[in-house]
N, CA, C and O of each residue as an XYZ file, in Angstrom:
952
protein
N      20.686    228.900    144.533
C      21.724    229.723    143.937
C      23.027    229.461    144.668
O      23.046    229.399    145.897
N      24.105    229.307    143.935
C      25.345    228.894    144.561
C      26.467    229.865    144.254
O      26.523    230.450    143.173
N      27.353    230.029    145.210
C      28.517    230.869    144.978
C      29.477    230.167    144.039
O      29.726    228.969    144.174
N      30.003    230.899    143.106
C      31.041    230.376    142.234
C      32.167    231.391    142.263
O      31.927    232.595    142.358
N      33.372    230.913    142.183
C      34.521    231.799    142.308
C      34.606    232.831    141.183
O      34.051    232.644    140.100
N      35.308    233.911    141.465
C      35.664    234.893    140.439
C      36.858    234.332    139.680
O      37.702    233.651    140.263
N      36.933    234.609    138.401
C      37.993    234.020    137.581
C      39.018    235.058    137.163
O      38.711    236.242    137.022
N      40.247    234.587    136.968
C      41.263    235.431    136.347
C      41.987    234.582    135.311
O      42.263    233.406    135.548
N      42.293    235.176    134.169
C      42.912    234.431    133.081
C      44.093    235.217    132.521
O      44.152    236.440    132.652
N      45.026    234.514    131.900
C      46.084    235.229    131.194
C      45.663    235.459    129.748
O      44.538    235.132    129.372
N      46.556    236.019    128.935
C      46.174    236.394    127.568
C      45.820    235.192    126.705
O      45.062    235.324    125.744
N      46.361    234.013    127.036
C      46.026    232.807    126.249
C      44.739    232.147    126.745
O      44.322    231.103    126.242
N      44.122    232.778    127.743
C      42.885    232.201    128.269
C      43.127    231.107    129.291
O      42.192    230.404    129.676
N      44.366    230.949    129.738
C      44.651    229.969    130.795
C      44.245    230.545    132.143
O      44.452    231.727    132.422
N      43.676    229.704    132.955
C      43.203    230.159    134.260
C      44.378    230.473    135.184
O      45.334    229.702    135.275
N      44.293    231.603    135.858
C      45.306    231.993    136.837
C      44.658    232.081    138.212
O      43.469    232.381    138.321
N      45.417    231.825    139.244
C      44.911    232.164    140.567
C      45.952    233.040    141.236
O      46.872    232.548    141.889
N      45.793    234.365    141.063
C      46.716    235.308    141.706
C      46.334    235.437    143.170
O      47.189    235.461    144.055
N      45.042    235.521    143.402
C      44.530    235.653    144.763
C      43.516    234.539    144.943
O      42.687    234.301    144.065
N      43.577    233.866    146.057
C      42.585    232.805    146.291
C      41.239    233.469    146.538
O      40.985    234.005    147.617
N      40.389    233.427    145.532
C      39.157    234.207    145.586
C      37.964    233.388    146.060
O      36.827    233.858    146.023
N      38.226    232.167    146.504
C      37.111    231.394    147.045
C      37.574    230.718    148.326
O      38.770    230.586    148.584
N      36.626    230.306    149.099
C      36.922    229.545    150.315
C      36.091    228.276    150.233
O      34.924    228.326    149.843
N      36.672    227.143    150.593
C      35.864    225.935    150.718
C      34.968    226.156    151.921
O      35.422    226.097    153.064
N      33.704    226.410    151.663
C      32.812    226.842    152.731
C      32.285    225.631    153.483
O      31.508    224.836    152.955
N      32.726    225.510    154.726
C      32.332    224.348    155.520
C      30.853    224.432    155.888
O      30.121    223.448    155.777
N      30.415    225.626    156.331
C      29.019    225.746    156.744
C      28.743    224.827    157.932
O      29.651    224.178    158.454
N      27.512    224.782    158.340
C      27.153    223.910    159.465
C      26.431    222.686    158.911
O      25.315    222.786    158.402
N      27.071    221.557    159.016
C      26.479    220.328    158.494
C      25.429    219.794    159.457
O      25.627    219.792    160.672
N      24.313    219.344    158.901
C      23.362    218.601    159.726
C      23.944    217.205    159.956
O      24.895    216.799    159.288
N      23.374    216.501    160.885
C      23.838    215.134    161.151
C      23.679    214.279    159.892
O      24.551    213.479    159.552
N      22.544    214.465    159.208
C      22.282    213.691    157.989
C      23.290    213.974    156.888
O      23.745    213.061    156.198
N      23.637    215.257    156.730
C      24.619    215.632    155.693
C      25.987    215.041    156.010
O      26.686    214.536    155.132
N      26.347    215.117    157.282
C      27.631    214.570    157.725
C      27.688    213.057    157.483
O      28.694    212.533    157.005
N      26.606    212.372    157.815
C      26.539    210.908    157.610
C      26.572    210.567    156.124
O      27.175    209.574    155.718
N      25.911    211.408    155.311
C      25.883    211.165    153.858
C      27.282    211.253    153.271
O      27.662    210.440    152.429
N      28.053    212.252    153.722
C      29.427    212.386    153.228
C      30.245    211.161    153.632
O      30.979    210.591    152.824
N      30.104    210.768    154.900
C      30.841    209.597    155.396
C      30.474    208.330    154.617
O      31.338    207.525    154.271
N      29.170    208.173    154.349
C      28.699    206.942    153.684
C      28.995    206.915    152.190
O      29.377    205.881    151.644
N      28.812    208.073    151.526
C      28.803    208.056    150.060
C      30.016    208.672    149.390
O      30.206    208.504    148.186
N      30.852    209.393    150.158
C      32.035    209.993    149.515
C      32.943    208.930    148.880
O      33.436    209.153    147.775
N      33.186    207.780    149.537
C      34.073    206.786    148.911
C      33.616    206.368    147.508
O      34.449    206.126    146.635
N      32.305    206.280    147.286
C      31.792    205.850    145.976
C      31.594    207.013    145.015
O      31.807    206.864    143.811
N      31.183    208.181    145.539
C      30.789    209.276    144.645
C      31.680    210.508    144.717
O      31.605    211.367    143.839
N      32.514    210.614    145.734
C      33.349    211.795    145.882
C      34.573    211.751    144.989
O      35.167    210.692    144.786
N      34.949    212.907    144.456
C      36.172    213.031    143.663
C      37.116    213.993    144.398
O      36.770    215.154    144.617
N      38.278    213.521    144.769
C      39.274    214.387    145.395
C      40.008    215.149    144.295
O      40.405    214.573    143.282
N      40.180    216.448    144.509
C      40.845    217.268    143.490
C      42.285    216.797    143.254
O      43.041    216.527    144.187
N      42.623    216.712    141.975
C      44.001    216.438    141.579
C      44.265    217.242    140.318
O      43.367    217.383    139.488
N      45.483    217.781    140.147
C      45.771    218.566    138.938
C      45.904    217.716    137.673
O      46.082    218.255    136.580
N      45.819    216.399    137.816
C      45.862    215.548    136.609
C      44.443    215.351    136.063
O      43.478    215.291    136.825
N      44.332    215.252    134.752
C      43.016    215.067    134.116
C      42.420    213.716    134.504
O      43.109    212.697    134.530
N      41.131    213.738    134.802
C      40.388    212.512    135.122
C      40.341    211.585    133.918
O      40.246    212.029    132.774
N      40.409    210.307    134.193
C      40.101    209.310    133.177
C      38.629    208.949    133.393
O      38.297    208.163    134.280
N      37.749    209.537    132.567
C      36.311    209.403    132.811
C      35.828    207.964    132.710
O      34.966    207.546    133.484
N      36.371    207.202    131.766
C      35.890    205.819    131.631
C      36.291    204.986    132.856
O      35.598    204.041    133.232
N      37.417    205.355    133.466
C      37.839    204.674    134.696
C      36.968    205.096    135.887
O      36.545    204.263    136.688
N      36.709    206.414    135.985
C      35.915    206.951    137.104
C      34.504    206.358    137.108
O      33.979    206.000    138.163
N      33.894    206.256    135.924
C      32.506    205.786    135.835
C      32.400    204.305    135.459
O      31.314    203.726    135.484
N      33.526    203.707    135.115
C      33.508    202.286    134.748
C      32.826    202.012    133.428
O      32.342    200.905    133.194
N      32.782    203.018    132.556
C      32.130    202.839    131.248
C      32.441    204.039    130.351
O      32.960    205.056    130.810
N      32.117    203.899    129.079
C      32.193    205.014    128.128
C      30.788    205.600    127.997
O      29.855    204.887    127.628
N      30.628    206.890    128.294
C      29.317    207.541    128.148
C      29.526    209.047    128.066
O      30.543    209.564    128.529
N      28.565    209.749    127.477
C      28.619    211.208    127.441
C      28.582    211.744    128.867
O      27.866    211.222    129.721
N      29.362    212.791    129.111
C      29.495    213.327    130.472
C      29.007    214.765    130.544
O      29.374    215.612    129.730
N      28.166    215.015    131.547
C      27.606    216.344    131.822
C      28.251    216.859    133.108
O      28.341    216.131    134.096
N      28.699    218.115    133.093
C      29.306    218.710    134.288
C      28.495    219.923    134.720
O      28.185    220.792    133.905
N      28.152    219.979    136.009
C      27.430    221.133    136.535
C      28.311    221.905    137.509
O      28.904    221.332    138.422
N      28.384    223.220    137.296
C      29.179    224.120    138.129
C      28.278    224.744    139.189
O      27.296    225.408    138.858
N      28.613    224.531    140.470
C      27.848    225.155    141.551
C      26.446    224.592    141.653
O      25.479    225.258    141.282
N      26.324    223.344    142.163
C      25.006    222.687    142.147
C      24.149    223.001    143.368
O      23.059    222.446    143.502
N      24.609    223.875    144.261
C      23.786    224.247    145.421
C      23.572    223.062    146.341
O      24.537    222.450    146.798
N      22.319    222.731    146.617
C      22.011    221.583    147.475
C      21.896    220.287    146.664
O      21.736    219.210    147.239
N      21.975    220.384    145.352
C      22.109    219.196    144.511
C      20.836    218.462    144.155
O      20.885    217.433    143.481
N      19.675    218.979    144.602
C      18.413    218.268    144.332
C      18.154    218.056    142.852
O      17.813    216.951    142.431
N      18.314    219.112    142.057
C      17.996    218.970    140.626
C      19.068    218.140    139.916
O      18.763    217.430    138.958
N      20.315    218.223    140.374
C      21.382    217.415    139.763
C      21.102    215.930    139.960
O      21.273    215.135    139.036
N      20.675    215.558    141.155
C      20.340    214.153    141.426
C      19.155    213.711    140.563
O      19.153    212.610    140.012
N      18.152    214.581    140.454
C      16.993    214.266    139.587
C      17.428    214.010    138.150
O      16.979    213.056    137.514
N      18.308    214.876    137.647
C      18.785    214.723    136.258
C      19.551    213.421    136.081
O      19.360    212.712    135.093
N      20.426    213.104    137.048
C      21.225    211.877    136.948
C      20.327    210.638    136.986
O      20.556    209.671    136.259
N      19.310    210.681    137.839
C      18.391    209.534    137.945
C      17.561    209.374    136.670
O      17.284    208.258    136.230
N      17.169    210.516    136.083
C      16.321    210.471    134.883
C      17.092    210.087    133.625
O      16.487    209.681    132.633
N      18.424    210.209    133.653
C      19.228    209.904    132.456
C      20.393    208.978    132.830
O      21.551    209.396    132.821
N      20.075    207.709    133.160
C      21.135    206.784    133.599
C      22.177    206.515    132.516
O      23.259    206.005    132.805
N      21.847    206.858    131.264
C      22.800    206.631    130.170
C      23.910    207.681    130.129
O      24.888    207.515    129.401
N      23.769    208.762    130.906
C      24.769    209.830    130.947
C      25.572    209.764    132.248
O      25.074    209.307    133.277
N      26.815    210.227    132.184
C      27.617    210.445    133.390
C      27.420    211.884    133.847
O      27.323    212.787    133.017
N      27.359    212.107    135.147
C      27.220    213.464    135.702
C      28.340    213.741    136.701
O      28.680    212.900    137.533
N      28.902    214.944    136.594
C      29.866    215.432    137.588
C      29.339    216.760    138.112
O      28.978    217.638    137.328
N      29.294    216.912    139.432
C      28.885    218.175    140.040
C      30.033    218.772    140.837
O      30.812    218.045    141.455
N      30.138    220.105    140.823
C      31.178    220.800    141.600
C      30.497    221.815    142.510
O      29.663    222.600    142.058
N      30.853    221.799    143.787
C      30.257    222.733    144.748
C      31.262    223.018    145.867
O      31.923    222.105    146.361
N      31.372    224.302    146.265
C      32.318    224.657    147.338
C      31.670    224.635    148.729
O      32.371    224.699    149.739
N      30.350    224.545    148.783
C      29.618    224.642    150.041
C      29.370    223.233    150.572
O      28.610    222.468    149.978
N      30.010    222.891    151.688
C      29.987    221.495    152.162
C      28.589    220.971    152.496
O      28.296    219.822    152.166
N      27.702    221.762    153.140
C      26.342    221.240    153.364
C      25.645    220.859    152.049
O      24.876    219.898    152.012
N      25.909    221.604    150.980
C      25.343    221.256    149.671
C      25.861    219.917    149.184
O      25.104    219.110    148.645
N      27.159    219.681    149.375
C      27.761    218.397    148.988
C      27.111    217.264    149.786
O      26.774    216.216    149.235
N      26.939    217.492    151.098
C      26.304    216.471    151.947
C      24.878    216.187    151.537
O      24.457    215.032    151.470
N      24.126    217.260    151.260
C      22.719    217.096    150.854
C      22.627    216.342    149.537
O      21.785    215.458    149.375
N      23.496    216.695    148.597
C      23.501    216.049    147.279
C      23.819    214.557    147.412
O      23.136    213.717    146.825
N      24.854    214.235    148.184
C      25.226    212.821    148.359
C      24.124    212.037    149.064
O      23.881    210.873    148.745
N      23.456    212.685    150.030
C      22.345    212.026    150.721
C      21.207    211.697    149.765
O      20.677    210.586    149.767
N      20.838    212.688    148.943
C      19.767    212.470    147.950
C      20.161    211.399    146.933
O      19.352    210.550    146.560
N      21.419    211.455    146.492
C      21.889    210.496    145.483
C      21.881    209.077    146.040
O      21.517    208.125    145.350
N      22.291    208.953    147.303
C      22.285    207.634    147.945
C      20.879    207.087    148.063
O      20.625    205.915    147.784
N      19.966    207.954    148.481
C      18.562    207.559    148.634
C      17.945    207.164    147.291
O      17.156    206.222    147.207
N      18.324    207.906    146.240
C      17.783    207.636    144.901
C      18.517    206.483    144.203
O      18.163    206.097    143.089
N      19.537    205.941    144.868
C      20.352    204.839    144.321
C      20.945    205.200    142.955
O      20.975    204.390    142.028
N      21.408    206.434    142.871
C      22.037    206.925    141.642
C      23.485    206.429    141.610
O      24.206    206.538    142.602
N      23.900    205.891    140.477
C      25.283    205.385    140.366
C      26.102    206.152    139.323
O      27.301    205.912    139.179
N      25.459    207.076    138.595
C      26.127    207.778    137.486
C      26.487    209.217    137.837
O      26.562    210.076    136.958
N      26.712    209.480    139.135
C      27.029    210.833    139.594
C      28.301    210.817    140.430
O      28.484    209.961    141.295
N      29.187    211.792    140.152
C      30.389    212.000    140.966
C      30.432    213.477    141.356
O      29.948    214.337    140.620
N      31.019    213.763    142.527
C      30.939    215.105    143.103
C      32.308    215.598    143.570
O      33.065    214.863    144.204
N      32.609    216.856    143.245
C      33.788    217.546    143.787
C      33.352    218.538    144.851
O      32.351    219.235    144.686
N      34.112    218.602    145.954
C      33.981    219.703    146.914
C      35.238    220.549    146.715
O      36.215    220.414    147.452
N      35.197    221.417    145.712
C      36.403    222.162    145.335
C      36.004    223.355    144.472
O      34.848    223.507    144.078
N      36.994    224.193    144.192
C      36.793    225.349    143.324
C      36.596    224.903    141.875
O      37.402    224.148    141.332
N      35.517    225.377    141.260
C      35.169    224.946    139.902
C      36.244    225.299    138.880
O      36.511    224.517    137.967
N      36.863    226.469    139.025
C      37.865    226.888    138.047
C      39.075    225.965    138.039
O      39.569    225.591    136.975
N      39.549    225.601    139.217
C      40.702    224.700    139.283
C      40.354    223.326    138.715
O      41.154    222.720    138.003
N      39.162    222.842    139.034
C      38.735    221.544    138.503
C      38.677    221.595    136.975
O      39.214    220.718    136.298
N      38.028    222.618    136.443
C      37.900    222.730    134.983
C      39.264    222.826    134.298
O      39.535    222.121    133.326
N      40.104    223.697    134.814
C      41.397    223.925    134.171
C      42.280    222.684    134.215
O      42.925    222.347    133.222
N      42.312    222.004    135.354
C      43.316    220.952    135.545
C      42.781    219.521    135.535
O      43.487    218.604    135.114
N      41.545    219.316    135.991
C      41.078    217.934    136.199
C      40.196    217.413    135.067
O      39.938    216.213    134.976
N      39.740    218.311    134.214
C      38.851    217.903    133.122
C      39.616    218.002    131.798
O      40.111    219.069    131.435
N      39.703    216.898    131.097
C      40.441    216.881    129.826
C      39.717    217.726    128.780
O      38.488    217.795    128.763
N      40.495    218.365    127.912
C      39.908    219.128    126.810
C      39.070    218.188    125.931
O      39.430    217.030    125.718
N      37.949    218.713    125.427
C      37.115    217.949    124.497
C      36.440    216.732    125.091
O      36.114    215.789    124.370
N      36.222    216.739    126.420
C      35.710    215.512    127.053
C      34.253    215.597    127.510
O      33.678    214.584    127.906
N      33.645    216.790    127.464
C      32.296    216.957    128.021
C      31.249    217.133    126.921
O      31.512    217.760    125.894
N      30.068    216.576    127.147
C      28.983    216.767    126.181
C      28.096    217.950    126.573
O      27.406    218.521    125.729
N      28.120    218.317    127.873
C      27.347    219.494    128.308
C      27.958    220.063    129.575
O      28.401    219.327    130.458
N      27.973    221.393    129.648
C      28.344    222.078    130.898
C      27.134    222.895    131.323
O      26.560    223.626    130.516
N      26.743    222.772    132.594
C      25.559    223.444    133.131
C      25.982    224.480    134.172
O      26.779    224.202    135.067
N      25.427    225.675    134.027
C      25.653    226.754    134.994
C      24.279    227.347    135.301
O      23.791    228.215    134.577
N      23.665    226.868    136.379
C      22.291    227.261    136.694
C      22.268    228.218    137.893
O      22.770    227.896    138.970
N      21.689    229.370    137.688
C      21.471    230.385    138.732
C      22.759    230.784    139.463
O      22.815    230.744    140.692
N      23.798    231.170    138.697
C      25.001    231.680    139.368
C      24.718    233.039    139.999
O      23.734    233.697    139.663
N      25.582    233.448    140.909
C      25.436    234.750    141.563
C      25.404    235.837    140.492
O      26.337    235.936    139.695
N      24.339    236.663    140.456
C      24.203    237.625    139.353
C      25.064    238.869    139.485
O      25.250    239.589    138.504
N      25.606    239.147    140.696
C      26.369    240.392    140.888
C      25.670    241.522    140.142
O      26.215    242.077    139.189
N      24.460    241.859    140.582
C      23.588    242.685    139.754
C      23.945    244.168    139.695
O      23.410    244.890    138.853
N      24.846    244.643    140.576
C      25.278    246.036    140.427
C      26.260    246.120    139.264
O      27.157    245.288    139.131
N      26.077    247.136    138.428
C      26.870    247.227    137.209
C      28.374    247.209    137.493
O      29.146    246.603    136.750
N      28.780    247.880    138.576
C      30.220    247.936    138.873
C      30.781    246.565    139.270
O      31.996    246.374    139.308
N      29.883    245.611    139.566
C      30.325    244.266    139.944
C      30.269    243.282    138.771
O      30.565    242.100    138.944
N      29.890    243.763    137.573
C      29.738    242.842    136.432
C      30.986    242.007    136.187
O      30.898    240.851    135.772
N      32.150    242.599    136.447
C      33.400    241.860    136.177
C      33.569    240.659    137.109
O      34.401    239.787    136.857
N      32.773    240.615    138.195
C      32.842    239.464    139.100
C      31.974    238.305    138.628
O      32.085    237.194    139.146
N      31.124    238.556    137.662
C      30.276    237.472    137.155
C      31.154    236.386    136.529
O      32.171    236.674    135.898
N      30.742    235.146    136.717
C      31.552    234.042    136.201
C      31.544    234.013    134.667
O      32.540    233.626    134.056
N      30.437    234.414    134.043
C      30.364    234.375    132.576
C      31.116    235.589    132.017
O      30.622    236.716    132.038
N      32.298    235.324    131.528
C      33.185    236.316    130.918
C      33.718    235.714    129.623
O      33.645    234.498    129.446
N      34.253    236.528    128.713
C      34.777    235.960    127.453
C      35.801    234.842    127.681
O      35.776    233.828    126.983
N      36.691    235.023    128.643
C      37.730    234.002    128.880
C      37.116    232.716    129.427
O      37.545    231.617    129.077
N      36.112    232.861    130.285
C      35.432    231.693    130.841
C      34.722    230.914    129.733
O      34.742    229.684    129.719
N      34.098    231.641    128.810
C      33.417    230.985    127.684
C      34.400    230.130    126.887
O      34.047    229.048    126.420
N      35.636    230.617    126.733
C      36.634    229.862    125.983
C      37.181    228.678    126.780
O      37.530    227.649    126.201
N      37.256    228.817    128.098
C      37.641    227.682    128.945
C      36.603    226.564    128.809
O      36.956    225.396    128.648
N      35.330    226.933    128.874
C      34.254    225.937    128.707
C      34.319    225.309    127.316
O      34.168    224.096    127.167
N      34.544    226.143    126.301
C      34.626    225.631    124.925
C      35.718    224.574    124.794
O      35.525    223.555    124.131
N      36.871    224.819    125.430
C      37.976    223.847    125.362
C      37.564    222.502    125.948
O      37.990    221.450    125.471
N      36.738    222.545    126.979
C      36.372    221.308    127.684
C      35.246    220.547    126.985
O      35.107    219.337    127.167
N      34.442    221.254    126.187
C      33.343    220.615    125.464
C      33.848    219.875    124.228
O      34.830    220.279    123.605
N      33.160    218.785    123.884
C      33.357    218.163    122.575
C      32.760    219.081    121.520
O      31.950    219.950    121.843
N      33.152    218.898    120.258
C      32.436    219.568    119.170
C      30.994    219.062    119.216
O      30.756    217.856    119.282
N      30.040    219.985    119.181
C      28.634    219.600    119.315
C      28.151    219.619    120.759
O      26.952    219.508    121.014
N      29.082    219.758    121.709
C      28.712    219.863    123.121
C      28.074    221.218    123.412
O      28.260    222.174    122.658
N      27.326    221.294    124.502
C      26.506    222.486    124.773
C      26.850    223.100    126.130
O      27.012    222.398    127.128
N      26.955    224.425    126.136
C      27.073    225.204    127.372
C      25.680    225.748    127.672
O      25.157    226.582    126.933
N      25.085    225.269    128.765
C      23.703    225.620    129.129
C      23.717    226.468    130.396
O      24.153    226.017    131.455
N      23.237    227.696    130.272
C      23.141    228.629    131.398
C      21.679    228.903    131.709
O      20.834    228.869    130.814
N      21.378    229.173    132.966
C      20.029    229.600    133.345
C      20.159    230.643    134.445
O      21.005    230.514    135.331
N      19.321    231.678    134.391
C      19.330    232.724    135.410
C      17.922    233.270    135.595
O      17.103    233.253    134.676
N      17.661    233.755    136.809
C      16.372    234.400    137.061
C      16.543    235.918    137.113
O      15.648    236.628    137.573
N      17.675    236.413    136.649
C      17.911    237.856    136.523
C      17.949    238.202    135.040
O      18.876    237.803    134.336
N      16.957    238.936    134.561
C      16.891    239.251    133.126
C      18.141    239.991    132.655
O      18.650    239.737    131.563
N      18.630    240.909    133.491
C      19.824    241.662    133.121
C      21.030    240.728    132.928
O      21.845    240.927    132.027
N      21.125    239.718    133.782
C      22.244    238.768    133.636
C      22.070    237.937    132.370
O      23.051    237.622    131.697
N      20.831    237.581    132.039
C      20.602    236.814    130.801
C      21.034    237.631    129.582
O      21.615    237.099    128.637
N      20.741    238.930    129.622
C      21.157    239.808    128.507
C      22.673    239.889    128.432
O      23.259    239.887    127.350
N      23.294    239.959    129.600
C      24.756    240.019    129.673
C      25.376    238.702    129.159
O      26.346    238.721    128.402
N      24.802    237.562    129.581
C      25.280    236.256    129.105
C      25.216    236.188    127.577
O      26.153    235.734    126.920
N      24.092    236.648    127.031
C      23.930    236.641    125.576
C      24.962    237.525    124.897
O      25.532    237.145    123.874
N      25.205    238.699    125.459
C      26.223    239.607    124.897
C      27.578    238.922    124.824
O      28.265    238.991    123.804
N      27.961    238.256    125.917
C      29.260    237.572    125.964
C      29.296    236.421    124.961
O      30.259    236.274    124.208
N      28.239    235.607    124.957
C      28.254    234.374    124.165
C      28.064    234.604    122.666
O      28.596    233.848    121.853
N      27.305    235.649    122.293
C      27.058    235.888    120.865
C      28.347    236.179    120.104
O      28.459    235.889    118.913
N      29.326    236.760    120.816
C      30.590    237.097    120.135
C      31.707    236.107    120.480
O      32.844    236.277    120.041
N      31.384    235.072    121.266
C      32.400    234.089    121.652
C      32.732    233.198    120.461
O      31.848    232.600    119.847
N      34.003    233.122    120.152
C      34.455    232.326    119.012
C      34.132    230.856    119.233
O      34.251    230.339    120.343
N      33.715    230.181    118.137
C      33.540    228.734    118.181
C      32.214    228.242    118.715
O      32.043    227.044    118.941
N      31.267    229.151    118.920
C      29.949    228.775    119.449
C      28.825    229.170    118.501
O      28.961    230.092    117.697
N      27.708    228.448    118.614
C      26.479    228.847    117.916
C      25.321    228.791    118.912
O      25.171    227.822    119.655
N      24.505    229.850    118.913
C      23.329    229.893    119.777
C      22.317    228.863    119.285
O      22.008    228.817    118.094
N      21.804    228.044    120.187
C      20.807    227.036    119.800
C      19.389    227.610    119.718
O      18.452    226.910    119.335
N      19.241    228.881    120.080
C      17.927    229.518    120.006
C      17.592    229.882    118.562
O      18.414    230.468    117.857
N      16.384    229.534    118.126
C      15.934    229.876    116.773
C      15.816    231.387    116.593
O      15.927    231.903    115.481
N      15.588    232.092    117.712
C      15.419    233.548    117.637
C      16.725    234.297    117.928
O      16.767    235.527    117.907
N      17.794    233.528    118.200
C      19.075    234.170    118.517
C      19.106    234.752    119.924
O      19.991    235.539    120.259
N      18.130    234.360    120.748
C      18.100    234.880    122.129
C      18.096    233.694    123.101
O      19.060    232.930    123.152
N      17.010    233.542    123.873
C      16.939    232.464    124.863
C      16.180    231.272    124.287
O      15.580    231.362    123.216
N      16.216    230.153    125.015
C      15.483    228.948    124.595
C      14.454    228.602    125.673
O      14.531    229.094    126.799
N      13.501    227.758    125.316
C      12.582    227.207    126.325
C      13.374    226.285    127.246
O      14.334    225.647    126.817
N      12.971    226.218    128.506
C      13.636    225.290    129.428
C      13.548    223.868    128.883
O      12.450    223.353    128.676
N      14.710    223.221    128.645
C      14.638    221.845    128.127
C      14.089    220.902    129.200
O      14.211    221.164    130.397
N      13.487    219.811    128.751
C      12.854    218.870    129.682
C      13.815    218.331    130.728
O      13.413    218.040    131.854
N      15.086    218.198    130.360
C      16.021    217.589    131.316
C      16.335    218.493    132.512
O      16.775    217.997    133.549
N      16.119    219.810    132.391
C      16.391    220.674    133.545
C      15.146    220.744    134.420
O      14.137    221.314    134.006
N      15.200    220.170    135.633
C      14.002    220.159    136.480
C      13.594    221.575    136.895
O      14.429    222.464    137.066
N      12.298    221.747    137.046
C      11.773    223.009    137.568
C      12.004    222.994    139.081
O      11.477    222.129    139.780
N      12.790    223.948    139.586
C      13.048    223.981    141.027
C      11.839    224.571    141.755
O      11.013    225.253    141.148
N      11.740    224.300    143.072
C      10.652    224.876    143.876
C      10.713    226.399    143.808
O       9.696    227.082    143.684
N      11.927    226.900    143.893
C      12.180    228.339    143.840
C      11.651    228.920    142.524
O      11.044    229.991    142.494
N      11.902    228.179    141.437
C      11.498    228.632    140.105
C       9.982    228.547    139.936
O       9.361    229.441    139.360
N       9.390    227.456    140.447
C       7.935    227.286    140.347
C       7.224    228.426    141.090
O       6.221    228.964    140.622
N       7.772    228.776    142.261
C       7.214    229.891    143.025
C       7.348    231.191    142.232
O       6.428    232.009    142.199
N       8.508    231.368    141.593
C       8.751    232.555    140.771
C       7.746    232.673    139.634
O       7.248    233.758    139.336
N       7.455    231.526    138.999
C       6.462    231.532    137.906
C       5.101    232.000    138.413
O       4.412    232.782    137.758
N       4.727    231.503    139.600
C       3.430    231.889    140.164
C       3.380    233.395    140.437
O       2.328    234.025    140.328
N       4.530    233.953    140.792
C       4.596    235.387    141.090
C       4.881    236.228    139.836
O       5.014    237.450    139.901
N       4.967    235.539    138.708
C       5.206    236.256    137.451
C       6.667    236.577    137.179
O       6.976    237.407    136.324
N       7.581    235.909    137.918
C       9.012    236.137    137.684
C       9.497    235.247    136.546
O       8.992    234.141    136.355
N      10.463    235.729    135.806
C      10.964    234.956    134.669
C      12.218    234.169    135.012
O      12.924    234.481    135.970
N      12.481    233.139    134.207
C      13.756    232.433    134.212
C      14.170    232.301    132.751
O      13.357    231.976    131.886
N      15.443    232.559    132.495
C      15.946    232.564    131.123
C      16.980    231.466    130.952
O      17.962    231.405    131.692
N      16.753    230.593    129.963
C      17.707    229.532    129.612
C      18.441    229.928    128.335
O      17.835    230.390    127.369
N      19.744    229.741    128.353
C      20.592    230.120    127.220
C      21.474    228.910    126.902
O      22.134    228.374    127.792
N      21.487    228.477    125.634
C      22.257    227.292    125.253
C      23.075    227.569    124.001
O      22.546    227.925    122.948
N      24.359    227.395    124.149
C      25.292    227.590    123.033
C      26.064    226.298    122.765
O      26.569    225.655    123.685
N      26.143    225.936    121.481
C      26.799    224.708    121.065
C      28.215    225.013    120.576
O      28.447    226.005    119.886
N      29.150    224.147    120.944
C      30.510    224.303    120.413
C      30.538    223.796    118.975
O      30.217    222.636    118.716
N      30.923    224.664    118.043
C      30.942    224.273    116.626
C      32.348    224.182    116.059
O      32.537    223.651    114.965
N      33.337    224.691    116.782
C      34.729    224.561    116.308
C      35.687    224.604    117.484
O      36.900    224.510    117.295
């Protein structure tokens, strides 16, 4: 589970930063994580810039691009990138040990279709990702802020849904997953009324975990203990 910043938007849905609500969390790097950053950042690291990325230049090819917000230690992101070499992957994480762990795993797996930001996801989305350029956005196990009075701190808000919609291609998918049932219900409430989206669930609720999302150790343990995980997928239709 990874920390993701709190968002603020103006009336047009443009991202604002009135107060810097996140910190680039250095954490304590292991020697391996530190070496991984040194070795692999030149090839896989993306330095934040307010100009939109040229994806075909960054990846050296034209391909559908998947972006993951808050990838934690990056194990499942690396697995996904390795399993789908035909796709481009971008991961964003503010926690430096997670960035180091992800780059270490990616280097070991000889993954070439992954790029990583160590930066605030909101700033990257608003400024560095061109509108209509992504085929999928992934938000897996964000902080649930489970006390009702903290719901406004949850990243999934109506304005955030529209920011993601702008970045997706028509037909692109916003895929969320949470192990908090209350948060899944809240995500559905927000997304069901979000303009320009259609729920991919046949029942209008959650979907089965798609094959491309790896089962995490944490999740497998949860299944054994009878805990649920809810996947929610909405497609951009306009």
